[in-house]
C-alpha positions as CSV (number, residue, x, y, z in Angstrom):
1,X,-33.6,39.7,37.4
2,X,-30.0,39.5,39.0
3,X,-31.2,36.1,40.1
4,X,-32.1,35.1,36.6
5,X,-28.9,36.8,35.1
6,X,-26.9,34.7,37.7
7,X,-28.7,31.1,36.5
8,X,-28.3,31.8,32.8
9,X,-24.2,32.7,33.4
10,X,-24.0,29.2,35.4
11,X,-25.6,27.4,32.5
12,X,-23.8,29.3,30.2
13,X,-20.3,28.3,32.0
14,X,-21.3,24.2,32.4
15,X,-20.4,23.6,28.6
16,X,-16.8,24.7,29.4
17,X,-16.4,21.8,32.0
18,X,-17.3,19.3,29.6
19,X,-15.2,20.7,26.8
20,X,-12.3,20.8,29.0
21,X,-12.6,17.4,30.1
22,X,-12.9,16.2,26.3
23,X,-10.0,18.0,25.4
24,X,-7.7,16.6,28.0
25,X,-8.7,12.9,27.2
26,X,-7.9,13.7,23.6
27,X,-4.7,15.0,24.5
28,X,-4.4,11.9,26.5
29,X,-5.0,9.8,23.6
30,X,-2.5,11.2,21.2
31,X,0.0,10.9,24.0
32,X,-0.8,7.3,24.2
33,X,-0.7,6.5,20.3
34,X,2.1,8.6,19.8
35,X,4.2,6.6,22.5
36,X,2.8,3.0,21.2
37,X,3.9,4.2,17.3
38,X,7.6,4.7,18.6
39,X,7.5,1.3,20.1
40,X,8.6,2.5,23.2
41,X,7.4,0.6,26.1
42,X,8.9,3.0,28.9
43,X,7.0,5.9,27.3
44,X,3.7,3.7,26.9
45,X,3.9,2.9,30.9
46,X,4.2,6.9,31.7
47,X,1.1,7.3,29.6
48,X,-0.9,5.1,31.5
49,X,0.5,6.2,34.6
50,X,-0.4,9.9,33.4
51,X,-3.7,8.4,32.9
52,X,-4.3,6.5,36.0
53,X,-3.2,9.8,37.9
54,X,-5.6,12.0,35.8
55,X,-9.0,10.0,35.9
56,X,-8.3,6.7,37.6
57,X,-9.2,4.6,34.7
58,X,-6.6,1.7,35.0
59,X,-5.1,-0.1,38.3
60,X,-1.7,-0.3,38.8
61,X,-1.7,-4.0,38.4
62,X,-2.4,-3.4,34.7
63,X,0.8,-2.0,34.0
64,X,2.8,-5.1,33.8
65,X,0.5,-6.8,31.4
66,X,1.0,-3.5,28.6
67,X,3.3,-4.5,25.4
68,X,4.3,-2.1,22.7
69,X,2.9,-3.3,19.2
70,X,5.3,-5.0,16.6
71,X,5.0,-3.9,13.2
72,X,3.9,-6.3,10.6
73,X,6.6,-7.0,8.4
74,X,5.8,-8.7,5.1
75,X,8.3,-11.8,4.3
76,X,10.6,-10.1,1.6
77,X,9.7,-12.9,-0.9
78,X,5.9,-12.2,-0.6
79,X,6.3,-8.4,-1.5
80,X,6.3,-9.2,-5.1
81,X,5.3,-12.6,-6.3
82,X,8.2,-13.9,-8.7
83,X,10.6,-11.1,-8.0
84,X,13.7,-13.3,-6.7
85,X,13.0,-15.5,-9.6
86,X,13.2,-12.7,-11.9
87,X,16.3,-11.4,-10.4
88,X,18.0,-14.8,-10.3
89,X,17.0,-15.1,-14.3
90,X,18.7,-12.0,-14.9
91,X,21.9,-12.8,-12.9
92,X,22.1,-16.0,-15.1
93,X,21.9,-14.3,-18.3
94,X,24.6,-11.6,-17.2
95,X,26.7,-14.8,-16.4
96,X,26.3,-16.1,-19.8
97,X,27.9,-13.2,-21.2
98,X,31.5,-14.3,-20.0
99,X,34.2,-12.1,-18.7
100,X,32.0,-10.9,-15.9
101,X,30.3,-12.5,-12.6
102,X,27.1,-11.7,-11.3
103,X,25.1,-12.7,-8.1
104,X,21.9,-11.7,-6.1
105,X,23.0,-9.3,-3.3
106,X,20.3,-7.5,-0.9
107,X,18.8,-4.8,-2.9
108,X,19.5,-6.3,-6.4
109,X,22.1,-7.5,-8.4
110,X,26.1,-7.1,-8.4
111,X,28.5,-7.8,-11.6
112,X,31.9,-7.8,-11.2
113,X,34.2,-7.1,-14.2
114,X,37.9,-7.9,-13.6
115,X,40.5,-5.6,-13.8
116,X,42.9,-8.0,-15.8
117,X,40.1,-8.8,-18.3
118,X,39.0,-5.4,-18.9
119,X,41.8,-2.8,-18.2
120,X,45.4,-2.6,-18.3
121,X,47.2,-2.2,-15.4
122,X,47.3,1.4,-14.2
123,X,45.1,2.4,-16.9
124,X,41.4,3.1,-17.2
125,X,40.5,2.7,-20.9
126,X,38.3,-0.4,-21.6
127,X,40.1,-3.0,-23.6
128,X,38.3,-3.0,-26.9
129,X,38.6,-7.1,-26.8
130,X,35.4,-6.7,-24.2
131,X,33.6,-4.1,-26.1
132,X,31.2,-7.4,-27.2
133,X,30.9,-8.5,-23.6
134,X,29.9,-4.6,-22.5
135,X,27.3,-4.7,-25.5
136,X,25.5,-7.9,-24.5
137,X,25.3,-6.7,-21.0
138,X,23.7,-3.4,-22.7
139,X,21.1,-5.6,-24.3
140,X,20.1,-7.2,-21.2
141,X,20.3,-3.7,-19.3
142,X,17.8,-2.2,-21.8
143,X,15.1,-4.7,-20.9
144,X,14.9,-3.5,-17.2
145,X,14.3,-0.2,-15.6
146,X,16.4,-0.3,-12.4
147,X,19.1,1.9,-11.4
148,X,22.7,1.1,-12.5
149,X,25.4,2.1,-10.2
150,X,29.2,1.6,-11.5
151,X,31.9,1.2,-9.0
152,X,35.6,1.4,-9.3
153,X,38.1,-0.3,-6.9
154,X,41.7,-1.1,-6.6
155,X,44.1,-3.2,-4.5
156,X,46.3,-1.1,-1.8
157,X,49.5,-0.6,-4.1
158,X,50.0,3.1,-4.5
159,X,50.0,4.3,-7.9
160,X,51.9,7.3,-9.5
161,X,52.0,7.9,-13.1
162,X,51.5,10.6,-15.5
163,X,47.7,10.2,-15.8
164,X,46.9,9.0,-12.1
165,X,48.5,10.3,-8.9
166,X,46.4,8.1,-6.8
167,X,44.0,5.1,-6.9
168,X,41.1,7.3,-6.0
169,X,41.6,8.9,-9.4
170,X,42.0,5.4,-11.1
171,X,39.0,4.0,-9.8
172,X,36.8,6.7,-10.2
173,X,38.4,7.1,-13.8
174,X,37.8,3.6,-14.6
175,X,34.0,3.8,-13.4
176,X,33.0,7.0,-15.6
177,X,34.4,5.0,-18.9
178,X,31.8,2.3,-18.1
179,X,29.5,4.5,-17.5
180,X,30.2,6.4,-20.9
181,X,30.2,3.4,-22.7
182,X,26.9,2.1,-21.9
183,X,25.5,5.2,-22.9
184,X,27.3,6.1,-25.9
185,X,27.2,2.5,-27.1
186,X,24.9,0.8,-24.9
187,X,21.8,3.3,-25.3
188,X,21.2,3.4,-21.4
189,X,19.7,6.5,-20.7
190,X,22.1,8.7,-18.5
191,X,19.5,9.4,-15.7
192,X,19.7,5.5,-14.8
193,X,23.3,5.6,-14.1
194,X,25.9,6.7,-11.5
195,X,29.6,6.5,-11.1
196,X,31.7,6.2,-8.3
197,X,35.4,5.5,-7.0
198,X,36.4,3.9,-4.1
199,X,40.3,3.3,-4.5
200,X,41.2,0.6,-1.9
201,X,38.7,1.2,0.7
202,X,36.4,-1.5,-0.1
203,X,38.4,-4.5,-0.8
204,X,36.6,-7.9,-1.4
205,X,39.4,-9.9,0.4
206,X,42.6,-8.6,2.5
207,X,45.4,-7.1,0.4
208,X,47.6,-10.1,1.9
209,X,49.3,-11.2,-1.3
210,X,49.2,-10.8,-5.0
211,X,46.1,-13.3,-5.6
212,X,43.7,-11.0,-3.3
213,X,44.9,-8.0,-4.5
214,X,44.0,-8.9,-7.9
215,X,40.5,-10.0,-7.0
216,X,40.5,-6.7,-5.5
217,X,41.2,-4.5,-8.7
218,X,37.9,-4.7,-10.4
219,X,34.9,-2.7,-11.3
220,X,31.4,-3.2,-10.1
221,X,27.9,-2.9,-11.5
222,X,25.2,-2.9,-8.7
223,X,22.0,-3.0,-10.3
224,X,19.3,-1.6,-7.7
225,X,16.2,-4.0,-7.7
226,X,14.0,-3.1,-4.7
227,X,12.1,-5.4,-2.7
228,X,9.3,-3.0,-2.1
């Protein structure tokens, strides 16, 4: 009876060895997959060394042939057929409005409203003569569903008047007023809009002369048109 009990115990424990081997192989496999997913050649080789030491499955000569997988990146123009053409047509429509310049940039379209055309020096109120231009811009934006970010920018000359104590405040106020107009008069949903001011921290050109400073005083409208 004791012999039978011993044989039964041996048979019952044999599956544990197989189970342990399977778990070890699975863990090794996941380590290898994780290492390769991060594109880290050093980690891949470490995983191979571990496999080689544990199971003798690979020869050391094969380590030099291991290469990390390179991700497949679809060319931008092929991600959404016609996207580049759509952005180009949209930029051309905006350019035809006048008093503003539109150009295609990475991630969308950038529209520049020059200070001397839209605002009085040191002031944040939009000149009424430019309402028609903003109205026409709104009509175009209504036909899109992109997010719109309005950015205020100034030159590096300090400002200190009754309304604004710094260029930061002036740049924010101008951006906010453009957003308010797009909402109230342009019927653009508020959830599509955002306003920010950067003062003189993001000049287009070095603030070394009056011409460059004039170009840096602006409000930018960024249309976020994703490539994905």
